[in-house]
GUFILO-574083 format. One line per field, with one value per atom (N, C-alpha, C, O, CB): x, y, z; residue in one letter; residue number from 1; atom name. Coordinates in Angstrom, 2 decimals. Atoms other than C-alpha are relative to their C-alpha. Glycine has a CB too. Layout:
# GUFILO-574083
xx <- (X;...)
yy <- (Y;...)
zz <- (Z;...)
rest <- (a;...)
nr <- (NUM;...)
atom <- (CA;...)
***
This chain:
# GUFILO-574083
xx <- (0.87;-1.85;0.23;1.38;0.25;-0.14;-2.52;0.42;0.26;-1.31;-0.46;-1.10;-1.14;-0.93;0.78;1.13;-4.57;-0.67;-1.49;-1.01;0.62;-5.51;0.48;1.67;0.33;-0.33;-5.62;-0.46;-1.43;-0.65;0.47;-5.84;-1.14;-1.00;1.14;1.12;-9.20;0.21;0.57;-1.34;-0.11;-9.12;-1.41;-2.03;1.00;1.36;-12.41;0.00;1.00;-0.53;0.12;-13.64;0.03;-0.45;-1.31;-0.01;-13.02;-1.40;-2.27;1.03;1.31;-15.95;-0.26;0.67;-0.06;0.40;-17.85;0.74;0.80;-1.53;-0.71;-15.84;1.48;2.19;-0.64;-1.40;-12.47;0.66;-0.02;0.14;-0.77;-9.70;1.17;1.66;0.50;-1.18;-6.92;1.24;1.17;0.04;-1.27;-3.27;0.37;0.93;1.12;-0.32;-2.87;-1.23;-2.36;0.58;1.11;-4.99;-0.64;0.03;0.49;0.68;-7.59;-1.09;-1.52;-0.59;1.01;-10.12;-1.30;-1.30;0.49;1.30;-13.82;-0.48;0.13;-1.03;0.54;-15.92;-0.44;-0.39;-1.17;0.43;-17.22;1.15;0.90;-1.10;-1.16;-13.68;0.52;1.48;-0.32;-0.49;-13.29;1.25;1.33;-1.09;-1.20;-9.88;-0.25;-0.58;1.27;0.16;-10.11;1.40;2.19;-0.88;-1.31;-7.11;0.13;-0.76;0.23;-0.27;-5.57;0.63;0.76;0.90;-0.59;-3.95;1.25;1.41;0.35;-1.27;-0.54;-0.25;0.38;0.84;0.27;-1.94;-0.64;-0.36;-0.91;0.63;-4.05;1.02;0.83;-1.11;-1.08;-0.87;1.00;1.87;0.72;-0.90;0.92;1.34;2.35;0.20;-1.25;3.54;-0.24;-1.38;0.52;0.14;4.25;-0.36;-0.21;1.30;0.36;3.06;1.23;1.13;-0.64;-1.22;6.66;0.43;0.88;1.14;-0.29;7.24;-1.00;-0.63;-0.04;1.02;3.96;0.38;0.24;-1.37;-0.39;5.20;1.12;1.11;0.43;-1.10;8.40;-0.53;-0.16;1.09;0.57;6.44;-0.81;-0.78;-0.87;0.84;4.06;0.85;0.47;-0.87;-0.90;6.95;0.53;0.78;1.18;-0.46;8.11;-1.14;-0.89;0.70;1.15;4.59;-0.38;-1.03;0.28;0.27;4.33;-1.18;-1.16;1.23;1.16;0.97;-1.27;-1.23;-0.03;1.25;-2.68;-0.26;0.31;-1.18;0.33;-4.12;-0.56;-1.34;-1.01;0.48;-4.75;-0.52;-0.24;1.13;0.50;-6.54;0.27;0.41;-1.53;-0.14;-6.06;-1.37;-2.08;1.03;1.25;-9.04;0.42;0.78;-1.00;-0.55;-8.12;1.50;2.16;-0.61;-1.44;-4.63;0.38;1.55;0.51;-0.27;-4.96;-0.02;-0.68;-1.03;-0.04;-4.20;-1.00;-1.03;1.45;1.01;-7.02;-0.05;0.43;-1.40;0.21;-7.86;-1.31;-1.75;1.18;1.20;-10.96;0.43;1.50;-0.74;-0.29;-11.07;0.17;1.04;-1.13;-0.10;-11.61;1.36;1.93;-1.12;-1.31;-8.41;1.09;1.97;0.33;-1.01;-6.39;-0.11;0.91;-0.18;0.19;-7.91;0.48;1.10;-1.48;-0.48;-7.24;1.52;2.13;-0.60;-1.46;-3.66;0.61;1.60;0.42;-0.49;-3.14;-0.15;0.75;-0.76;0.22;-4.64;1.02;1.55;-1.44;-0.99;-2.34;1.39;2.10;0.03;-1.31;0.74;0.09;1.12;0.25;0.01;-0.27;0.15;0.91;-1.30;-0.09;-0.74;1.42;1.95;-1.01;-1.37;2.65;0.98;1.88;0.42;-0.89;4.35;-0.16;0.83;-0.28;0.24;2.70;0.54;1.11;-1.49;-0.54;3.61;1.52;2.10;-0.45;-1.46;7.23;0.46;1.45;0.51;-0.34;7.33;-0.15;0.74;-0.89;0.23;5.83;1.04;1.49;-1.40;-1.03;8.29;1.33;2.06;0.14;-1.25;11.18;-0.01;1.00;0.24;0.11;9.93;0.15;0.84;-1.36;-0.12;9.55;1.45;1.93;-0.92;-1.39;13.06;0.89;1.78;0.49;-0.79;14.49;-0.25;0.69;-0.33;0.33;12.64;0.60;1.04;-1.50;-0.53;13.80;1.51;2.07;-0.37;-1.45;17.43;0.57;1.78;0.52;-0.51;17.66;0.24;-0.62;-1.00;-0.32;19.36;-0.54;-0.58;1.53;0.43;17.97;1.20;2.34;-0.72;-1.09;20.01;0.63;-0.06;-0.51;-0.70;22.65;0.05;0.21;1.44;-0.04;22.60;1.45;2.39;-0.61;-1.34;25.55;0.24;-0.47;0.17;-0.34;27.10;1.10;2.03;0.44;-1.04;29.13;1.24;1.17;-0.47;-1.23;32.73;0.71;1.78;0.90)
yy <- (-0.99;-33.50;0.02;0.06;1.39;0.02;-33.53;1.38;2.38;-0.44;-1.26;-30.87;0.96;2.17;-0.26;-0.87;-29.56;0.55;1.46;-0.75;-0.49;-29.04;1.41;1.71;-0.94;-1.39;-25.37;0.33;-0.23;0.96;-0.51;-23.62;0.96;1.84;0.70;-0.88;-21.94;1.33;1.39;-0.65;-1.34;-18.21;0.57;0.69;0.91;-0.57;-16.72;1.37;2.09;0.11;-1.30;-13.70;1.11;0.92;0.08;-1.12;-10.32;0.62;0.29;1.07;-0.69;-8.14;0.79;1.12;0.93;-0.74;-6.31;1.33;2.08;0.24;-1.26;-3.43;-0.05;0.94;1.07;0.16;-4.77;-1.01;-1.82;-0.45;1.01;-6.74;-0.39;0.41;0.52;0.47;-8.84;0.54;1.08;-1.55;-0.45;-7.99;-0.88;-0.38;-0.03;0.93;-11.09;-0.28;-0.08;-1.31;0.46;-12.31;-1.20;-1.95;-0.34;1.18;-14.87;-0.45;0.29;0.31;0.61;-17.15;-0.14;-0.59;-1.38;0.13;-17.05;-1.44;-2.26;0.96;1.35;-20.15;-0.43;-1.61;-0.10;0.35;-19.96;0.04;-0.06;0.95;0.11;-19.89;1.30;1.28;-0.90;-1.29;-16.16;0.42;0.22;1.09;-0.52;-14.62;1.48;2.26;-0.20;-1.39;-11.38;0.57;-0.01;0.11;-0.62;-9.07;0.62;1.31;1.06;-0.56;-8.15;1.38;1.93;-0.92;-1.34;-4.89;0.05;0.96;0.40;-0.01;-5.82;0.02;0.81;-1.23;0.04;-6.68;1.29;1.75;-1.18;-1.27;-3.53;1.13;2.10;0.35;-0.98;-1.54;-0.32;0.50;0.08;0.38;-3.43;-0.51;-0.39;1.15;0.51;-5.00;-1.40;-1.86;0.93;1.33;-8.43;0.13;1.19;-0.82;-0.01;-9.39;0.27;0.96;-1.34;-0.21;-9.44;1.47;2.00;-0.88;-1.43;-5.89;0.77;1.73;0.49;-0.65;-4.88;-0.07;0.92;-0.65;0.14;-6.24;0.96;1.55;-1.45;-0.95;-4.17;1.43;2.20;-0.12;-1.34;-1.05;0.25;1.35;0.20;-0.16;-1.66;0.26;1.06;-1.24;-0.22;-1.83;1.44;2.01;-1.01;-1.39;1.58;1.00;2.20;0.20;-0.90;3.01;0.60;1.64;1.09;-0.51;3.48;-0.70;-0.91;-0.14;0.69;1.74;0.72;1.58;-1.49;-0.58;2.69;-0.44;-1.43;-0.40;0.42;2.55;-1.42;-1.79;0.98;1.39;-1.03;-0.26;0.48;-1.00;0.47;-2.81;-1.49;-2.17;0.31;1.43;-6.22;-0.57;-0.10;-0.33;0.73;-8.53;-1.42;-2.19;0.06;1.27;-11.55;0.05;0.93;-1.19;0.03;-12.48;0.58;0.58;-1.41;-0.47;-10.94;1.52;2.20;-0.59;-1.44;-7.47;0.28;-0.40;0.47;-0.37;-5.79;1.51;2.24;-0.56;-1.43;-2.40;0.19;-0.70;0.63;-0.31;-0.76;0.22;0.76;1.26;-0.15;-0.79;1.48;1.84;-0.63;-1.43;3.00;0.54;1.40;0.76;-0.45;3.49;-0.34;0.48;-0.64;0.43;1.52;0.85;1.26;-1.51;-0.83;3.47;1.43;2.02;0.00;-1.35;6.82;0.04;1.00;0.49;0.08;5.76;-0.06;0.62;-1.22;0.09;4.79;1.34;1.74;-1.10;-1.30;8.11;1.02;1.81;0.51;-0.92;10.02;-0.28;0.66;-0.13;0.36;8.10;0.44;0.94;-1.51;-0.39;8.74;1.51;1.98;-0.47;-1.45;12.48;0.47;1.35;0.64;-0.36;12.71;-0.29;0.50;-0.75;0.37;10.91;0.97;1.39;-1.44;-0.94;13.18;1.38;2.05;0.08;-1.30;16.31;0.02;0.99;0.33;0.08;15.17;-0.01;0.64;-1.26;0.05;14.38;1.38;1.82;-1.02;-1.32;17.75;1.01;1.85;0.49;-0.90;19.58;-0.27;0.67;-0.18;0.34;17.72;0.50;1.00;-1.52;-0.47;18.55;1.52;2.04;-0.44;-1.45;22.22;0.43;1.39;0.59;-0.30;22.24;-0.21;0.59;-0.86;0.28;20.68;1.07;1.56;-1.41;-1.00;23.11;1.35;2.07;0.12;-1.28;26.09;0.04;1.08;0.27;0.00;25.03;-0.18;-0.05;-1.10;0.19;24.37;1.35;2.24;-0.85;-1.22;27.07;-0.14;-1.24;0.28;0.09;27.97;-0.26;0.06;1.29;0.31;26.84;1.30;2.28;-0.84;-1.18;29.31;-0.07;-1.14;0.09;-0.01;30.40;-0.17;0.29;1.31;0.20;29.38;1.08;1.17;-1.43;-1.06;32.30;-0.49;-1.19;1.30;0.38;31.80;0.81;2.03;0.22;-0.71;32.67;0.48;1.09;-0.87)
zz <- (0.58;7.21;-1.50;-1.95;0.62;1.45;3.49;-0.51;0.18;-0.67;0.56;1.20;-0.28;-0.28;-1.26;0.30;0.37;1.25;1.15;-0.83;-1.23;4.00;0.28;0.17;1.20;-0.30;4.93;1.40;1.91;-1.03;-1.28;8.22;-0.30;-1.16;0.82;0.28;8.31;0.71;1.89;0.44;-0.55;8.83;-0.01;-1.07;-0.83;-0.01;9.99;-0.67;-0.65;1.45;0.66;8.09;1.05;2.17;-0.83;-0.94;9.74;0.09;-0.72;-0.44;-0.07;10.86;-1.28;-2.02;1.22;1.19;8.14;-0.08;0.90;0.00;0.21;6.67;0.35;0.16;0.80;-0.36;7.89;-0.94;-1.57;1.46;0.71;6.16;0.90;1.69;-1.39;-0.73;7.65;-0.68;-1.78;0.07;0.58;7.04;-1.20;-2.18;1.07;1.08;4.84;-0.84;-0.39;0.55;0.84;1.93;0.67;1.38;-1.44;-0.55;2.92;-0.95;-1.84;1.39;0.86;1.31;0.78;1.93;-0.53;-0.64;2.10;-0.10;-0.79;-0.63;0.01;2.68;-1.40;-1.73;0.97;1.36;-0.90;-1.02;-2.22;-0.44;0.87;-2.32;-0.60;-1.37;-1.08;0.52;-3.09;0.78;1.99;0.11;-0.64;-2.37;0.30;-0.59;-0.91;-0.42;-0.40;0.24;0.98;1.29;-0.14;-0.66;1.39;1.87;-1.09;-1.31;2.66;-0.11;-1.20;0.79;-0.04;3.73;-0.88;-1.69;1.45;0.74;2.27;-1.51;-2.22;0.38;1.44;-1.17;-0.48;-1.59;-0.34;0.38;-1.22;-0.07;-0.80;0.97;0.06;-0.57;-1.10;-1.41;1.34;1.08;-3.35;0.48;-0.22;-0.92;-0.57;-1.09;0.53;0.63;1.14;-0.58;0.37;1.48;2.08;-0.18;-1.42;3.84;0.86;1.87;0.40;-0.79;5.10;-0.03;0.99;-0.51;0.08;3.85;0.85;1.53;-1.47;-0.82;5.48;1.48;2.20;-0.23;-1.42;8.81;0.36;1.44;0.29;-0.25;8.52;0.06;0.95;-1.09;0.01;7.62;1.26;1.83;-1.25;-1.18;10.50;1.23;2.09;0.20;-1.13;12.98;-0.01;1.05;-0.04;0.12;11.65;0.14;0.30;-1.34;-0.08;11.81;-1.34;-1.38;0.97;1.35;8.02;-0.66;-1.87;-0.87;0.55;7.56;0.44;1.32;0.45;-0.48;7.87;1.44;1.89;-0.91;-1.37;11.39;0.01;-0.86;0.64;-0.10;12.49;1.40;2.35;-0.35;-1.29;15.28;0.09;-0.93;0.17;-0.19;16.76;0.32;1.21;1.14;-0.24;16.58;0.33;-0.56;-1.25;-0.45;18.62;-0.17;0.38;-0.79;0.24;17.47;-1.35;-1.72;0.11;1.36;14.02;-0.09;0.69;-0.97;0.27;12.68;-1.11;-2.13;-0.40;0.99;10.79;-0.13;0.74;0.39;0.23;9.35;-0.74;-1.48;-0.79;0.78;8.02;-1.45;-1.72;0.57;1.42;4.23;-0.34;-1.14;-0.86;0.25;4.25;0.43;-0.25;0.73;-0.49;6.29;-1.02;-1.29;1.37;0.98;3.73;-1.26;-1.82;-0.34;1.19;0.82;0.22;-0.66;-0.41;-0.31;2.54;0.06;-0.41;1.33;-0.09;3.26;-1.39;-1.66;0.83;1.38;-0.40;-0.73;-1.47;-0.75;0.64;-1.58;0.49;-0.29;0.27;-0.57;0.78;-0.58;-0.93;1.55;0.58;-0.48;-1.45;-1.89;0.11;1.42;-4.10;-0.13;-0.99;-0.68;0.05;-3.45;0.34;-0.32;0.96;-0.37;-1.71;-1.13;-1.40;1.27;1.11;-4.60;-1.17;-1.76;-0.47;1.10;-7.20;0.33;-0.54;-0.32;-0.42;-5.21;-0.10;-0.57;1.43;0.08;-4.95;-1.45;-1.80;0.73;1.43;-8.68;-0.63;-1.36;-0.74;0.59;-9.63;0.49;-0.29;0.34;-0.53;-7.35;-0.70;-1.01;1.53;0.69;-8.97;-1.43;-1.92;0.03;1.38;-12.46;-0.05;-0.92;-0.62;-0.04;-11.55;0.25;-0.34;1.07;-0.32;-10.10;-1.23;-1.50;1.18;1.20;-13.25;-1.06;-1.69;-0.56;1.00;-15.52;0.34;-0.55;-0.15;-0.43;-13.47;-0.18;-0.55;1.45;0.04;-13.44;-1.41;-1.61;0.89;1.36;-17.18;-0.67;-0.63;-0.84;0.73;-19.18;-1.42;-1.97;-0.01;1.39;-22.57;-0.89;-0.54;-0.44;0.93;-25.53;-0.48;-0.76;-1.20;0.49;-26.59;-1.52;-2.11;0.61;1.46;-30.18;-0.46;0.19;-0.57;0.57;-32.32;-1.05;-2.05;-0.62;0.95;-34.07;-0.93;-0.51;0.74;0.97;-37.20;0.30;0.43;-1.48;-0.33;-36.47;-1.22;-1.11;0.79)
rest <- (m;m;m;m;m;s;s;s;s;s;e;e;e;e;e;k;k;k;k;k;a;a;a;a;a;k;k;k;k;k;l;l;l;l;l;s;s;s;s;s;i;i;i;i;i;p;p;p;p;p;a;a;a;a;a;p;p;p;p;p;p;p;p;p;p;e;e;e;e;e;g;g;g;g;g;f;f;f;f;f;v;v;v;v;v;w;w;w;w;w;a;a;a;a;a;q;q;q;q;q;d;d;d;d;d;y;y;y;y;y;e;e;e;e;e;t;t;t;t;t;a;a;a;a;a;d;d;d;d;d;g;g;g;g;g;r;r;r;r;r;i;i;i;i;i;i;i;i;i;i;l;l;l;l;l;g;g;g;g;g;i;i;i;i;i;a;a;a;a;a;s;s;s;s;s;r;r;r;r;r;l;l;l;l;l;g;g;g;g;g;i;i;i;i;i;t;t;t;t;t;y;y;y;y;y;h;h;h;h;h;t;t;t;t;t;y;y;y;y;y;r;r;r;r;r;k;k;k;k;k;w;w;w;w;w;r;r;r;r;r;m;m;m;m;m;r;r;r;r;r;g;g;g;g;g;d;d;d;d;d;t;t;t;t;t;p;p;p;p;p;p;p;p;p;p;t;t;t;t;t;v;v;v;v;v;r;r;r;r;r;i;i;i;i;i;g;g;g;g;g;k;k;k;k;k;r;r;r;r;r;v;v;v;v;v;a;a;a;a;a;a;a;a;a;a;r;r;r;r;r;i;i;i;i;i;e;e;e;e;e;w;w;w;w;w;v;v;v;v;v;e;e;e;e;e;q;q;q;q;q;f;f;f;f;f;n;n;n;n;n;a;a;a;a;a;k;k;k;k;k;r;r;r;r;r;e;e;e;e;e;k;k;k;k;k;e;e;e;e;e;a;a;a;a;a;l;l;l;l;l;d;d;d;d;d;a;a;a;a;a;f;f;f;f;f;n;n;n;n;n;a;a;a;a;a;a;a;a;a;a;v;v;v;v;v;e;e;e;e;e;d;d;d;d;d;i;i;i;i;i;e;e;e;e;e;y;y;y;y;y;s;s;s;s;s;m;m;m;m;m;r;r;r;r;r;p;p;p;p;p;a;a;a;a;a;e;e;e;e;e;s;s;s;s;s;r;r;r;r;r;l;l;l;l;l;a;a;a;a;a;a;a;a;a;a)
nr <- (1;1;1;1;1;2;2;2;2;2;3;3;3;3;3;4;4;4;4;4;5;5;5;5;5;6;6;6;6;6;7;7;7;7;7;8;8;8;8;8;9;9;9;9;9;10;10;10;10;10;11;11;11;11;11;12;12;12;12;12;13;13;13;13;13;14;14;14;14;14;15;15;15;15;15;16;16;16;16;16;17;17;17;17;17;18;18;18;18;18;19;19;19;19;19;20;20;20;20;20;21;21;21;21;21;22;22;22;22;22;23;23;23;23;23;24;24;24;24;24;25;25;25;25;25;26;26;26;26;26;27;27;27;27;27;28;28;28;28;28;29;29;29;29;29;30;30;30;30;30;31;31;31;31;31;32;32;32;32;32;33;33;33;33;33;34;34;34;34;34;35;35;35;35;35;36;36;36;36;36;37;37;37;37;37;38;38;38;38;38;39;39;39;39;39;40;40;40;40;40;41;41;41;41;41;42;42;42;42;42;43;43;43;43;43;44;44;44;44;44;45;45;45;45;45;46;46;46;46;46;47;47;47;47;47;48;48;48;48;48;49;49;49;49;49;50;50;50;50;50;51;51;51;51;51;52;52;52;52;52;53;53;53;53;53;54;54;54;54;54;55;55;55;55;55;56;56;56;56;56;57;57;57;57;57;58;58;58;58;58;59;59;59;59;59;60;60;60;60;60;61;61;61;61;61;62;62;62;62;62;63;63;63;63;63;64;64;64;64;64;65;65;65;65;65;66;66;66;66;66;67;67;67;67;67;68;68;68;68;68;69;69;69;69;69;70;70;70;70;70;71;71;71;71;71;72;72;72;72;72;73;73;73;73;73;74;74;74;74;74;75;75;75;75;75;76;76;76;76;76;77;77;77;77;77;78;78;78;78;78;79;79;79;79;79;80;80;80;80;80;81;81;81;81;81;82;82;82;82;82;83;83;83;83;83;84;84;84;84;84;85;85;85;85;85;86;86;86;86;86;87;87;87;87;87;88;88;88;88;88;89;89;89;89;89;90;90;90;90;90;91;91;91;91;91;92;92;92;92;92;93;93;93;93;93;94;94;94;94;94;95;95;95;95;95;96;96;96;96;96;97;97;97;97;97;98;98;98;98;98;99;99;99;99;99;100;100;100;100;100;101;101;101;101;101;102;102;102;102;102;103;103;103;103;103;104;104;104;104;104;105;105;105;105;105)
atom <- (N;CA;C;O;CB;N;CA;C;O;CB;N;CA;C;O;CB;N;CA;C;O;CB;N;CA;C;O;CB;N;CA;C;O;CB;N;CA;C;O;CB;N;CA;C;O;CB;N;CA;C;O;CB;N;CA;C;O;CB;N;CA;C;O;CB;N;CA;C;O;CB;N;CA;C;O;CB;N;CA;C;O;CB;N;CA;C;O;CB;N;CA;C;O;CB;N;CA;C;O;CB;N;CA;C;O;CB;N;CA;C;O;CB;N;CA;C;O;CB;N;CA;C;O;CB;N;CA;C;O;CB;N;CA;C;O;CB;N;CA;C;O;CB;N;CA;C;O;CB;N;CA;C;O;CB;N;CA;C;O;CB;N;CA;C;O;CB;N;CA;C;O;CB;N;CA;C;O;CB;N;CA;C;O;CB;N;CA;C;O;CB;N;CA;C;O;CB;N;CA;C;O;CB;N;CA;C;O;CB;N;CA;C;O;CB;N;CA;C;O;CB;N;CA;C;O;CB;N;CA;C;O;CB;N;CA;C;O;CB;N;CA;C;O;CB;N;CA;C;O;CB;N;CA;C;O;CB;N;CA;C;O;CB;N;CA;C;O;CB;N;CA;C;O;CB;N;CA;C;O;CB;N;CA;C;O;CB;N;CA;C;O;CB;N;CA;C;O;CB;N;CA;C;O;CB;N;CA;C;O;CB;N;CA;C;O;CB;N;CA;C;O;CB;N;CA;C;O;CB;N;CA;C;O;CB;N;CA;C;O;CB;N;CA;C;O;CB;N;CA;C;O;CB;N;CA;C;O;CB;N;CA;C;O;CB;N;CA;C;O;CB;N;CA;C;O;CB;N;CA;C;O;CB;N;CA;C;O;CB;N;CA;C;O;CB;N;CA;C;O;CB;N;CA;C;O;CB;N;CA;C;O;CB;N;CA;C;O;CB;N;CA;C;O;CB;N;CA;C;O;CB;N;CA;C;O;CB;N;CA;C;O;CB;N;CA;C;O;CB;N;CA;C;O;CB;N;CA;C;O;CB;N;CA;C;O;CB;N;CA;C;O;CB;N;CA;C;O;CB;N;CA;C;O;CB;N;CA;C;O;CB;N;CA;C;O;CB;N;CA;C;O;CB;N;CA;C;O;CB;N;CA;C;O;CB;N;CA;C;O;CB;N;CA;C;O;CB;N;CA;C;O;CB;N;CA;C;O;CB;N;CA;C;O;CB;N;CA;C;O;CB;N;CA;C;O;CB;N;CA;C;O;CB;N;CA;C;O;CB;N;CA;C;O;CB;N;CA;C;O;CB;N;CA;C;O;CB;N;CA;C;O;CB;N;CA;C;O;CB;N;CA;C;O;CB;N;CA;C;O;CB;N;CA;C;O;CB;N;CA;C;O;CB;N;CA;C;O;CB)
***
């Protein structure tokens, strides 16, 4: 098998993406679930085993998800991160004492 030979991956149904990136027949690269989450495919597999991924379905032997599910999952993660950050900032601001004035002795 030559180095340029690729295994062909059929396109998922309309509105779905595979877990991995794939190339269309016209040469476009379509980002998979893992890339849309900003992680590697191997990390995605670990997260999926823990149940920390958007809902997925099996189509044949491949894992797929609706694009909307992935976007909603990303929005939820972003909101949780911002809420945690804001809570931490509020906690820091509350626990800080005001500067004490220096009196000349």
